[in-house]
Phi, psi and omega in degrees: 000321179293325180295318180295322179294315177299318179295322180294318179294323179294318178295318178298319178296315179298314179298320181294320178294319178299315181293319180298311183287337176292335176298322179288332178285329182275327183294142178221165179290132179255127178260096181257055182260142180262129179275146183211165171243329179226171179293335178294339180283342182273153175294150179296311180223158176289150177270126179212163181246102186305323179294327180276324180234073189289341183268356181268137173255151181294144181255148175266136182256141174232156179272115178232124182051045178063024176226140175282124180231144177288127183241341182211163178243127176287136181272340178221151181247132178289131182282340178079009182264000000 
């Protein structure tokens, strides 16, 4: 009876490891770059959620080599009020 319990635990562990490592085989690099022709095609500031990422400041984007890239950090955010 003890051998069957150990064998079952071992199989569950092996299945869990297979599932865990399969995530790395399925995951791929995501290229989330915005294509542009002028600076007007790029977003004004980056989108972020302050409660989740409190230490990040919004970035200003410029068109460089037909891709929007962050080039500066805004020091203050307009509250819109």
